[in-house]
N, C-alpha and C positions, 0 to 999 in steps of 0.2 A: 125780341126773339119769338120766332114762330112756333105754334104748337108742334111738339114732336121733336124739335130741334136738340141737337146734343148740347147740354149745359157745360160750360167750361169753367172750372174753378182754379185758385191759385194755392199751391201747397208747399212752395218753396221760395225763398228770396235770398238774394246775395248781391253785394255790391263792394266796390273799392272806389272811394271818392275823396274829394279835397277836404272833408271834414271827418272821415272816419275810414278805417280800414275794413270794416264788416257792417253788417245791418245794425246791430244793437248800438255800436259807437256813432254811426251816422245818424240814426233816428234820435238818440239822445242829443247830439249836437244841434240837430234841426230844431228840436223843440226848445232847446235853450237859446236859439237865436244866435249860434255862433258862427263866424264867418271863417271860411277856409281859405280866404284870399290873402296873399302875401307877396312880398318882394321876391324875384326870382334871382338866386345868387350864382347862377351859371356863368361861366365866362363868355359865352356867345351874346349875352346881353350887351356887354360893353364892346366886344369885338365888332359887332355889327352896328353898334349905335342905335340900337332899336329905340323908338319913340315911346314905347309902352315897356315897363320894367317889371310888370307883376302880373300874376294869374293864379289859379286855382290848381297847384300841384298836388299829387296824391299825398294824402295825410300818412299813409304807410307804404314806403317805397316797394316796388314789386320785388326788388332783390333780397327783402326780408321775409318774403313769403314763398317764392319759388326756388327751385334749384338753380345752380350756376348753369348747368346744361340747358335747362328751359330758358333762362335769361339769354343765353347765348344763341339759341335756336329760334327764338320768337321776338317779332317785333313788339314794342310796347303795346300797341294796339291788340295783339293777340294775348300778350301776358295779361293785361287786365281783365280780358273776357275769361280767361281760364281761372283766374282768382275768384271772379264773382260767381262763375258757374259752379265751381267746386263747393263754394259755401251753400248756394242755392240748392244744389243737389243733396248735400248733407242735411240741410234745414228740411228738406222734404223726406228725410228718412233714408236716403240712399237706396231706394226700393230695388228689389230684384225685378226685372221686366225683360221680356223678349226683346231683344236689340232691335228687330225690325218693325216694333211698336213705339220706338223712342226716336223723336226728331230733335233737331236743333235749327233755331232760326237767330242769327246773331247779325245785327246791322252796324254799319260803320259810316261816317260821312266822308272821311278822308283816307282811311286805310293806313298802309305801313309806310307813311312818309319818312320816317326816321331812317329806315332801310333803304328806300330808294335813293335819298340823297346822300347818305354815308357812302353806299356802294358806288354811286356815281363819282364821288370824290375820289374813291379808291381807283376806279378806272381811269379818271383824268390824271391822276397824280402819280400812280404806281403801276398801271397797265392792267390788261384784262386777267393775269394770273393772280392777282391780289384781289379780285372780286370774290366774296364769299360764296360757296357753291350753294347755299340755300336762299340766296338773294331773292329770287323769284317767288318761291312759296313763302317768304317772309313778308314781301311788300304787297302781295295780291290782297284786294279787299276781303275776299272770302277766307283769308288764313285764320281768323278768329273762329269762325263757325266750323271750319274743316278741323282745326286743333281741338275744339271743345267736342266735336264729334268723336275724334279718336280718342279722347280722354275717357269719354263715357261709353264708347262703343256704341253710339247711336246710328242706327242704320235705316230709319225710315225716311231720312232726307236731311241734308244740311244745306240750309239756304241763307242768302246774304241780301238784306235790303239796302241799298245805297240810294238814300232820299235826304241827303244833307242832314240838317238837325231834326227830321222827322224819322229818322231811320230806326232809332230804337223802339219808338212807339209803333211804327209800321211793323216792324219784326214781330212784336207781341201780338198784334192783329192777325198777321199772316200765320202765326203758330196756331191761334185760336181757330182759324179757319182750317188749318190743316188738320185739327182734331175733329171739328164738325164735319169734315169731308170723309172722315173715316181712315186717313192715312196713318194716324198715329193715336196712341192712348195718352202719351206724354210728351211734351216738347219743352225743351230748355230754351227760353227766348229772351232777347234783351238787345243791349246795345253797347258799344265800346268806342272809345277814342283815346288814342296817345299821341296827339298833333300838337304838343306844346314845343313847336320847332321854330326857329327864328324866320323861316321863310312864311310860315302861317302868320306869326305876329306882324311882319312886315307887310304881308298882303292884306290883311284885315285892317290894319293901321292906314294903308294907303286908300282904303275905301272910307276912311273916317268911321269906321264901325265901332272902334274900341274906345273904352274910357281911357282917358289919359291922366288919372288921378294917381300919378305915381307917388306923391307925398302922402297918400292915405289909402293904401289898398283895401283895407278892410271895408272902407265905406264906398267903395267905387262902384259896386253893382247895386244900384238903387232903383228897382222897377217901380215906375208910377210916380216918382218923385220929379218935381219940376225941375230939378237940377241934373237930372241923369245925363250923361254924355256919352253913352255906349256900352257895349257888353264887355265882359271879363271873361277871358279865355280860361277854360278849365279841362280837366282830363280824369278819365276814370271809366268804369263799366258798372252796368247793373243788369241783373238777370233775375227772371222769375220762372218757376217750374209751374207750367200749366198742364192740367189733365181733364178728361172728362169726369164729371161728378160721379158717374156710376164706377169708373175705375178707382177713384179717390176713396169712396166709401167702402168699395169691397177690400181694400187694403187697409182700412182703419186711419187713413191720413188726416192730419190737421188741416183744416181748410181756413185760409186767411179770409178770402172773399170769392165772390163770383165775378169772373171775367165776362161781363155781360155782352159787349159789342165793341165794334170799332167803326168809325165813320171816316170816310176819306174823300177828299176832293182836290182840284187843282185850281190855281188861280187864273194860269195863262195870262199874266199879267207883265211880269218882269222877272228876270233871272236872280235878282237879289231882293228887290224892294216888295214888300206885301201889298196887296191890293188895299188901299186905303180905307174903303168902306167895309172891309171884312166880309165880301161876300161869299168867297170860297170857304174861308174858315168857318163861317157861319153854317154853312151847308154841311160840313164835316160834323159840327157839333149836333145839329139837328137829326143827320142820320144816325148818329150813335145812340142818341136819346130813342128814337124812333125804332131802332133795331133792337134796343134793350127791352122793349115792350114797357116802357114807362112814359110819363107825361113830362112836359117842360117843367112843371111846378114840383116834380119829384126830385129834381137836382138840388142838393144842399151845398155842394162844395166843388170848387174846381181848382186844380192845380195848374195854374196858367203858364203859357210858354214865357210870357213877360221877360224879355231879355235885358231890359234897361236901355233900349235904344229909343231916341226921341219919337221916331216914326213908328216903330214895330208895336210899342205899348198901346198907342192910340188906336191903331189899326185892330189890335185883338180886343181892346175895350169896346170899339164899334162892332166887332163880329159877336162878341158876347151879348150885347143889347140886341143885336139884330136877331140872334138865334133864339134868345129866351124872353124878349118883350118885357112885360110886366113882371115876369117870374124872377127877372134879374135881381131884384131888390132882396130876395130871399136866399141868395147864394153867398157863401163865405169864399172869397178868393185869396189863393196863397200863391206867392211868387218865390219859390224857393232857391231859384238862381241868385237871389239877393245874398245867400250864403255860400253856395257852392260854386258860383259862377257858371258859366255856359259850357256844358260838356259836348257841345256839338252832336255827333252821331250818337252819343251815349245819353244825351239830355233827357229825351223823352222816355228811355227806359228807366233812368233814374227817378224821374217824376212820375212814372208809373208805379214804381215800387212804393214811393212815397205816398201816392194816392191809395194804394191798397192798405198801407200801414195807417193812413188817415181814416180809412172807413173801418178797419179792424178795430183800432184803438178809440175810434170816434172823437178824434182830435185833429182839427185843422192847423196845419203847421203856420208859424208867423212869417210874415214878410218884414225884414229889416231894412234900416236905412231910408225909410220913408219919413222925412222930415216935413216936407210940404207936398201933400197929395196933389198931383196935377188935376185941376178942376175939369178938364176933358176926359178924365177916366171914368169918373163917376161910378164907380163900383164898391161894394162892401169888402174893402181890403182888410184881411187878419194883419194887423200890425203888432210887431215887438213880442207879443206872447201867444201861445197857442189858444185856440177856442174850442170848447167842448161843442160836439156835435149831437143831434138830439137822439133820443132813443127810438127804438123801432127800426123798421126797415129804412135804409138810406142809400142813396145813389150819388155817386161823384163822378166827375168827368177830368180827364187829363188832357190838356192841349198840347200839341206839338206841330210847329210850322218850320218849313226849311227852304233855303234858296232853291229856286226852281219852280216855286209856287206850290210845294207839297204841304197839303194840309191833312193831319191825322188827329182824331179824338178818341179817346177810350173812355168806355163807361164801366164803372166798377160798382158792384152791387154788395150791400153786407150780407151775411149768412147767419 
């Protein structure tokens, strides 16, 4: 961060995930190494004879949190964002702020797929008069950011990053830039995904991207293990409240950590496969470190993208070694998708929140299900139990990579 640049801090956190319905329950489950992956009991699994029958469904169903009207008028994608945003806003103290100084940036990878396909079925089977009048506002990718903006009265801007599995992290980075540019004093930022739909399962399965451990769901997501066979689908949302340090201190806010910087790059290699040597991903990490005003040796923890795919995990390991060189040995690596599964457009946001909590609590979360560490990984993976992080000033990085070659790295500093 250059001299005189606005410092951005984190003052509120909110989530709804496969392992918990809020931040305290999710963090407790993550530290305990508890899996949120289980068999899906919906009738569409058998109806369509899906080859994968498990995933990371929400721990706390949205209809237990939202009103019947909200459930009716919002696609799951927006429902989850609203739940997480409300928790984050309350956690930040629900401050009074001029609406034109409050912004929203909520990303998604897929958007309102349930609404889109349900209403297409209505049109085909019952005709145009049976299509729900709010179908388009519900299915559009910016539905989540728009509805959170409405809920909070945020008028500085409501934006949506759609960068596949990097969407949530990119949204947080864009929110920080929004504050540094002077467009807002506070921004509610994160990612959401409600795409546990049979089409998505079928599509990812056809790509050979999903684990097929139907007989053992809890152990299916196994980043870095030699027997990993693909990622596990998850759903949920994660949000943080970002604000300028000056604004936060003026209102006496509790500060979790400093949102130090974001680094971004593109692979321009393949629409789905990562660049195997990690060239683009390493540039994003190096940029985040440089922009944070710290050295490579200052990074003590990485929450890795680590999806549990055979190719992806190796590509990221290569990228980490390429970015950090000899400093790699001093970095504690956590792969929390081993517990939550892959939340697609919400993944980077959830792992961003977990990185903030790791820095704030000085605990690196564990990676579960690593029975035989792949020798090609060659990283210091935190396995099974949390690891204490050192005293003093610490800096951590959160990695997120998405189909299309999107690479995003966030740098989080202790305060």
